[in-house]
N, C-alpha and C positions, 0 to 999 in steps of 0.2 A: 504492500498501500505505499510505504515510505521509506526515504533514505535520509540517511545522515552527513553533517557535514564535518567537516574538519576540527570545527571550533568548538564540536563536543567534549576534544581535548587539547585546549590550548593552550599555547605556552611551551608544548615541550616540542622535538621535530615532526617535523609536517607528516614522513615518513611511520613514522612510529603513531602518529594519533590515526594516520589510515590502519596502519596493519589490529591498533588494536580496533576502530572500528569493525575490520572483517573480521575478528574472533569473538565479537560481543556475543552476551548471551540474549535472545528475549525474555522478557519478565514478562510471563504470562500473569502478573495479577493487576498489567496494564490494559485496561479494556479496546483498545485499539490495535496490541499487538497480539497476532495470532503465534502458535506453536513455539517448542523452547526448541530451537534449532539453530546454527551459526549465521549471524548476518548474509558470509558470501556464499550462500546456501541461496539466498534470494535478495536480500539488498545489493544488489550489480553497480548502483549510483553513489559517488561518494560527493561531495557539494567543497571545493580545498578553497579553503577562506585566509585572509590574513593576518592572524590570532598564531603565525608562527614567526620565528625566525628567520627561516632562509625563506627565498625568493622561485618563483616559478620560473627559470629557466627552459627553456628547447630541450635542454641535457635533463634537471629535473621531471621533464613531464615523461621526455621518452623512458626512463628509469622507471617511474611508475607505472606507463603502460608495458614496458617487458615484466615487472612485474607480477600485475595484478593484469591479464590481458581479456579477460572477462569482463572486468570494470572498466566503468563509463566512469569518465570524470569531468565535472562543471565547474565553471568558475564562481565566485559568491564577487557581490560588488567590492570593487576597490583592493579584488588580489594586487599579490605584490609581485608584479614581473618584470622589479629593479631591487636591489640590494637597498632602497630605502626605499616606505612605507609612501604612496603618494593617494591622495583624495581626490578622486577622479568623478566624477557622475553626472545627472545629466541636465545640471546647472552649469557646468564647465562651456565658458562657450569654444565651440569646433566653427561656425561659421559666421561669418558679418565680416568688418571694418578692422578689427582689431588683433593686429596680425600676430604682433604678440605671444599675446595669450593664447591664440589660436595652433600658434607653432610651437609650444609649453605642452599645451592638453594633447594636440597630435602624439608627440612624440610619445608618451604614453599610451593612448590608444590604437597607435601601429604595431607597438610590441606587445600588448595585450590579442590584438590580433592576429599575430603571428603564433601567438600560445593557443588561441580557440583551434585556429586552423591548426595545428598536432593536437586537438584532443577530437577533429573531425565535427565540432558543434551546429548547430544550424542557429542557434539565438546565439544571444548574452543580456543576462541583469546586470543590472546594477541601481544605483539609488535615484532616490527623486533629487536630491542635493537641494539647495539653501538658497533664498527669496535674495539675500546681497547677492547673488553673483546673476541670477536669472528672473523672469516671472513664468507662468506655466505656457504661453504662448510660444515664449524662445524657447521652450524646455523641450517641447515639440519640435520645433525645428532641430536641435539638436540632437534629439530621437533620429529623424529623418536623416542628417546627415552622418550621422553615427551607422545606423544603418548601408548607406550606401560606400562608406566607406569601407564598413568590412565585409558587406554581398549577406549578412546575414539580419534573422530579426531579431532587433533590439525591445528588451520589455523594461520599464521601468516601476522599482518596486516602491510601492506609498509611504509615506513614514507615521511623521506625530505632532501634539503641539509642542511645541519645549523651545525653549530659550534663546537656542540657535537657530529660530526661523524658518522651520524647513519647509519645502515648498511639497504640494500634498500632503497636507498632512490637517486635514479636516475630512470631513464624511461624506461634503459639496464635492472637494475637492476630488477625493477619488469617485466620483463618478462622475466627474466631467472628463479622468483623464480617461477611466474604462470605457465610452463611449466612443473614444478615439483610438485610441492605440491600446497595444498590448499591456499588461501590466504584472505586476507579484503582488500577491497579497499575502502579509505579513501578519497572522492573526495575534500576534504578540501586541506588535505595533498597534491594530485596532483596539486591544485592548484596552490602551493608553487614550487612543485617539475620544474615548467614549468617556473613561475615568475625566478626562480635562474636558471635555463638553457637556459635563453632568449629565449624561444621558444613562439610562438602562440598558444594559448591551443585549442589543435589538440579535438573532439568531437568524433571523427568517431573512435581515439583510444582509447578514456575513454569509447566509448558503447560499442565499441569491448573488451574491458576489462569484463567492466560488465557481459560482455553476454558468462564469457570465462566458459569453464566447472570449472575449480578450483577457481573460485570466489563465494563464500560463505556468504559475508557480507559484507555490504556493510554501512558503513556512512556518514551523509552529515551534512555541519557547512556552514561558511564563515570566512572568515579572506583576510585582502592584499595584500596578494602573500610574504608577507614577514618574517609571521611567522602564528603558530597556536592561534587561537583567538577563536576558538567555537562562533562567532558570527550567530544572526540570518539571515536567508536565504533574500537575498535582488536582487531588481529589477538588471535584464541581468547579471546574478550572473551561474556558470556552472551549478550548482543543477537544474535553469530555465528552462533553453536551453534545457537542456539534457526529464528532466520531462515533459517540453511540447511537446515534441515528440509522440503523441498519437500511431505511428504505432509502434516505437519502445520500448514506455512505457509495451505494448501490452505483448511483449515478452520478456519483466523485468518481468512481471506480472506471463509468463505461470512456469517460475523456481521458485517465491513464491508458486505456486498453489502448485510444485512439491516437494517442501519443500528443494528445491536446493537453496537458497537464504534468508536472514533479511537483510533486511534497519532499521539502524536506526538512529533518528536526533538526535546529541551527541548541540544541539544549545542551548548558556548558553541565556534565558529569561533576568537574570537580567543585562544583559549588551542589548545598543541600538545602 
């Protein structure tokens, strides 16, 4: 049903994190996991994240592909493709007349494209970004420009209200993007949105967005509604309420089987 991100075990070498994911046992106490077997048997997708010292050089990608030939590796937003971490998202300018900024951002996205091609992926996901860099209309132009550069679909991940003033941070903004472009739905981010907007969690709204034709990736983890924490899933959470709706999850599974949707857990298992 869903797969894991390398950020499940942050701060350790990337290859070690991948190995730990491949040898994890499924916890039968968690209602949305089935069978007690190694994840390597059926969780054949792993999302590579920036929470590691190593960066994703083409050589690192080849090493992972050689060691795990049956595993599909996906790239998370802001993944490290250089030794230093660069925060590059959909608000970063890659079109227009600010040539210096464009050159800086293009350097990152071109290297990202090189890595993505080695993974043979037909899409990439990235965060919506910051209001200080862009507005939603220009964010859309950046997405189209990035798709033209990478020759793949690019899906934008929604965020939440914060001091940093993110784009795509309200329920209305999620809906605005959803009817225009492919997007990533992070259920933990939505938990923050509902709390910050002082609204009761609307499971129907969330389920409708999960089944939206433009929803192409879903992330799951837990938080207390105040900030992004990537905690393990707990009882009576949004995730469990949704995943325990078997008839709804059958519809989700159809989209997964049609390769229209992928779900990644971003739970940090070093946290309790």
